[in-house]
N, C-alpha and C positions, 0 to 999 in steps of 0.2 A: 052783355059785354061789361057794362058798368059793375054788375054784381060780381063778375069774375075778378075784376081788378081789386075790389074791396076784399075778397077772400085771399088774394095773393098778398096784399098788404098786411092782413092779419097774421098770416103764416110767417111772413118775414119778421114781423114784430115779435112774435113768440120765439122765433129762432134766436133773435138778438138777446132777448131776455134770458134764454137758456144759456147762451154763451157767457153772458155777464155773470150768471149764477155760478156756473162751473169755475170761472176765473176767481170769483170771490171765495169759493170753497177752498181751492188750492192755495190761494194767498193766505186765507185765514189759517189753514193748516200749517203753512210754512212759517207764518208769523208766530205761531204758538209752538213751533218745533223745539224751541229752547227749553220749554217746560215739559216736553214729552219724555217719559221715562223709557230708556232703551234697555232691554234685557240683555245682560251678559251672564249666561248661566255658568260658564266654565270658571272654576276657581283659579285655574292656571293663567287667567287673564289679568292677574294682578299679583303683586308681591309687596314686601316691606323694605323700607330703607333701614339698613342695619350696619353695625360695625362688624366687619368680617376680616378674616385672614384670606387675602387673595393670592392666587398662583397663576403663573403662565407655564403651561406644560406642553410636552410632546408625548403623545400616547403611542403605545405599541403593544402588540400581543406576542407571546412567546411561550416557551415550555421550560419547566423547571428541570435543572440538571445539577449534578455535582460539580464542584469547581475543578477537581482533578480527575478528568475522565480518561479511562484507558479503554482502547478498542481491542477486543479479542478477535483474532483472526480464525477463519475456518476454511474448510474445503469448498470449492465451487464446482466440483464435478461428482459429488456424492450426495445422496439423500440423507436427510436428518432422520435418525432412527428414534431418538428420544430427546425431548426438550424438558429440562428439569427446572427452569426458572421462568419468571415473567417479569415485566417491568414493575419496579417497586420492591422486589424481593431483596432481602439482605443476604449477602454471601460472605464466606470466609475464604481466605487464600487456600487453594487446593480443592475447593468444592467443585463437583462435576456440574458443569453448566448444560452441556448437551453432548450427545453421542451421534456420530455418523455411522451409517450402515457400512461395515467393513467386511461383510461376508465374502464378496468377490475378491477383495484384496487378500484375505486370509487364505483363500483357495489358491490364488496365484503364488503366495508365499510358500505354501505346502508343496506345490508342484516344483518350485525352484529348489526347496530344501531336498526333496527327493532326488532331483537331478544332481544336486551338489553331492549328496551321499553316494549316488552311483558313480559320479565323477571321481569321488574320493576312493572308492573301491577300485575303480579302473586305474587310478593313479598309483595305488598301492601295488596292484598287479604289475603295472608298468615298471615301478621301482624295483620289484623283485626280479623282473626279467632283465632290467638293466644290470643288476648285481650279478645275476647268473651269466649274462652275456659278457660282462667285464671280466669275470673270472675265467671264462672260456677263452676270451680274447687274449688274456694274459698267457695262458698256457700255449696257445697257438703261436703268439708272437715271440714268446721266449724260445720256443722250439726253433722258430725260423732264425732268430738271432744266434742261437747256439750253432745251428747249421751253417750260418754265415761265417762264424768263427772257425769252424772245422774246415769249411771250404777255403777260407783264407790261408789256413795252415797247410792244407793239402796243396794249394796252388804254389805256395812258397817252396814247400818241399819238392814239388815236381819241377819247379823252376831251377832249383839248385841241382837236382838230378840231371835235368836236361843240360844245364850248363857244364856240369862235370863231364858228362858224356861227350859233349862237343869238344871240350878241352882234351879229353883222352883221344878222341878221333883226330883232332888237329895234330896232336903230338905224334900219333901213329903215322899220319900222312907225311909229316915233316921227316920222320925217320925213313919212311919209304922213299921220299923224294931225295934224301941224301944218298941212299943206296942207288937210286936210278941215276943220279948225277955221276956217281963213281963209275957206273957201268957205261955211261955216255962218254965219260972222259977216256975210258980204256978202249972203246970201240973205234973203228975206222971205216971209212967208205959208207956204203949204204946202211950198214948196221949202225954206224954212229948217228946217222940222221934219224933212224927209228928210235934209238935210245933217247935222243934229244926230245923227240915228240912225246915219248912216254914220260920223261922227266917233267916237261912243261905241263902235261895233263895232270900229273899228280900234284904239282905245285899250285896249279889253278884251283884244284879241288880243295887243297889245304887252305888256301887263302879264303875261299868262300866259307868253309867251316869256321875259320878264325873270325871272319866278320860276323857270322851268326852268333858265335860265342860272345863277341864283344857287345852285340846288341842285347843279348839276353842278360849279360852281366850288368848292363846299364839299368835293366828293369828289376833287378833283384831287390833293391831298396824299397821299390814300390810294393813288392810282394810282402816284404817285411812290415812295412807301415800298414798294410791292409789288416793285419792281425789285431793290433791295438784299436784300430778304427772299428773293427767288427765287435771288439769287446766293449768299446764305448757305446756303440749302438745298442748292444745288449743291455748295458746299464740304463740307458735312456728308455728302452722299451719296458724294462721292469718298473722304472719310476712312473712312467705314464700309465701303465696298467694298474699299478697300485693306487694312483690318484683317482682313476675312474672307479675302481672298486670302493675306495673310501667315499667318494661322492655318492654312489648308489647306496652304500651302507648308512651314511649319514641321513639320507632321506628316509630310509626305513626306521632308523633310530628315532628321528624326529616324530614320526607318526606314533611310535610306541610311547614316547614321553608325553606328548600332548595330542591325543587323537582329534580334538576339536579345534586345533590351531589353524586349520584351513580357513582362510579369509573368505567370508561370503562374497558373492558377486556384488557389483555396484547396483545392479537391478534389484537384487534381493534386499540390500540395505535400504534403498530408496523406498521400496514397498513396505518394509518393516517400519521405517520412520513415519510413513503415511498412516499406517495402522495405529501407531502410537498417538498420532495427532487426531485420530478419530474420536478420542475421548478429550473433550475440551474442558479445561479446568480454569477456575478463577485465578488470575495472577496476583490478586491483592484483595484485601477486605474492602467492602463497599456495598453499594446498592445498584441493582440492575436498572440502568436508565434507558436502555434501548435494546430491542430484540428484533433482528432481521432474519429470522429463521422460523420454519414451520415443519412439523412432523410430516414425513412423506414427500417433502419437496427439497429441491436443490437450491441453496441460497443464491440469490442473484448477485451478491457481493461477498467478498472475502471478510468484510467487517460484519460479523454475525451478531455480536453482543457488545454493548458498552457498559462498563462499570464505573460508577462515579463515587467520589468521596462525599458521604452524606453529612459530614460535619460542616461543610461549607457549600451553600447553594449558589447557583447563578441562573439567571434568566437570559435566554438567547432569543432575540427576535430581529425584526427588520423595520427600518424606517425609510420614508421616501427621501428623495434627493432634496426636496424643499425643506424637510425637517432636519436633514443631516447637518445643514449649515447653522442650525440653531443650537445644537447641543455640543457638549465637550466632556472629556473624561473628568471624573470626580464630581459631576453633578449629582445631587441627591435624587432619589426616586422613591415612589410609593407603589407597592406591589399588592395585588389582590388575586386570590385564587378561590376555587370552590371550598378548599379546606380552611381558608382563613375567614370566609364569610364577609361580613361588612368591615372587618378590621383590616387595616393596611399594615403591611410589613415594610420597614424602612430598608433602603438599599442605596447603591451608588453605582454610577456608570463606570465600568471597569475597562472596557475596550470598545473602540469604534473602528470598524473596518471601512476605511474611506475609499477603498479600491473596488471596482467591479470585479466579480468573480471571473468574468470572461468578457471578451470584446463584444460578444453577441447578447450580453445581458440587457434586458429591457429596463427602461426607467422605472416602471411600476413594480419591478421585482424587488427593489429596495436594497438597503445596505445593512449589513449585520452589526448589531449592537449587543454587547454583553453587560448585564447588570449584576453586580454581586449583592448578596443579601447580608445585611449587617447583623441581624438578630440571630443568636445561636439557637434559641428555642422558638423557631418561626412556625412550626407545624406544617411546613410545606411538604409536598409529596413529589418525589422525582417522577417526571413524566407528565404531570398535570399541566393544563393550560394556565397561563397567567396573564393578567392585564397590568401593564406598567405605565405609570405616569412619571416622566422625567421632568423634574422641576427646573425650568430655566431661570425663573425669577419669582420673587414673592414679596408681598407687602402685608404687614400684620396690623390688625386692629384699625382699619380705616373705614370711614363711612362709604357705603357702596349701595348700588342698585343692581337689579338683574340686567344682564347684558342687553336683552331685547326690550328693555324699557326706555332706552335712550333713542331719541329721534334727532334728525337733522344732521348737521356737520358742516365743515368748511366755513365759509364766510358768514353764513346764517347762524352759526353757533349750534350748541346742543341744547335740548330741552327734554323734560319729562312731564307726564300728566299725573298730578297728585289728586287722589280721590278723598274727599272729606264727607263724612256721614252727616245727613241732615236729620231733622226731627221726624221725618216720615220713614226713616230707615233706608232711604236711597242715598246715593253718593253724588256730590257736586264735583265736577271736574275742573281743575285749575291748571293752566299751563305754566310751568316754571323753567326759566333758563338756568342752565348749570354749567359749571366748568369741570371738565373731565381730567382725572389724574391717572393712576395706575390702571392699565388695561389688562384685566385678568381673563381667564378662559370663560367663566360664567358670570362674573360680576365686574362692574366698573367702579372705580373710586370717584367720588364726587367731592371736589375741593371747595366748592362755593357754599355759602350759608343760606342758600335759597330753599333747601329742604332739610329735614331733621330726622333723627332716628325714630323709627316706628311709623313714619309716614307711609300711607298706602299708595303705591305707585302702579300705574297700568303697565302691562307687558303686551307687546305686539298690538299697540293701539291702531285701529283702522277706522277711518271715518269719524274720529272723535275730535271735538272742538272745545275750546275753552268755554266753560259755562254749561256744558251739557250735564244733564242729570241722568245717572245710570243706576241700574240695579246690579249689584255685584255680590259674589260669594267669596269673600276673602279667605285665604288659607289661615290656619291657626298661627297666631303670632307668638 
């Protein structure tokens, strides 16, 4: 039992010693941490304090186009038969850009022309028939009119004959009545009564004939007037007949003078116009900036080709709503494309569309901005993609550090870590407070005198403290 207690005490003592040893080891390591070299292998972990030209920009991407763009229209119900241009091609006014397949249209046009020719032949035959019918009608109607004149004369003559006959009969009856009266006056008795009855009967008959004669006499002028009326009707008949003959003859004469004068139908004119539009030509000199057509396919839009003025370029792109409020017209811009390489082409903000294209437009769809190119010989290519930096503000030749070298902010102020090379080739870190000036996109202006040109400054410092010694791979100065 006593031996077990001694063993337990020994083990406890060894454990305490081990704990103290470990603690001393970590303490010693921490105490010497300031002199431990920390490896920072990436050269991007540091940069230099330099005098630089700083800029505050809004970036956008877009495509190169000509400043004066013309959209060429095409058919949206016909397939493209031939496409003669591509984006970037230079064209002259009148050059053929593309052709639509017009075979079906031409077939329809020929069918309509054939129908029109048949209609023309039928119309000629109809006009000849109208002329023949008009001449025949004239003969028939003149004969009828002449017959009417003769009838009128005959009726007049007959009326006069009848009237004269009635007058003669009336006069004869009056003479007979006078003789019957004398006989009645000479008679007596029953014979006188018989004579009277005879006289009255003759007198009554004479009166009736006289009345008939009077009625016919009253109509004689009407029979006289019917003759000039019939003659006038004859003249009118001749006049109308001659007019119909002339009308028919004029139609035939017009055919002889101008056989092709017949106007084509509206349907044929529309089809012919469409056939003419199947050959699409350039309306002006320029460079093809957009092609929305492919051989064998029907264009999805009537805007098939765009032609731009290659003497003046513009870049059209979009910016976010947050960037929209930062820019304005006439701000300078720097443009880069694949054709310009590392060189920037100068430009200027020409137009800003501050309205959404539709009520349903999403915020991230952006707002259209148009940048004009200042340089005449810019070597830009229409249709290529471009990166544009719109310069909101700039500050030239100021002492600056990389943007990600500055730490802190607000009440604690700003600071940077400067790295100074020691005799062993490592770098001793010192923390310097700074005052910040112009805020550029990549660099910040330092207005205090706590750092100097060509000082080596840490970027993205993490876990670094004042006095640390580090191994760095600085970039070339």
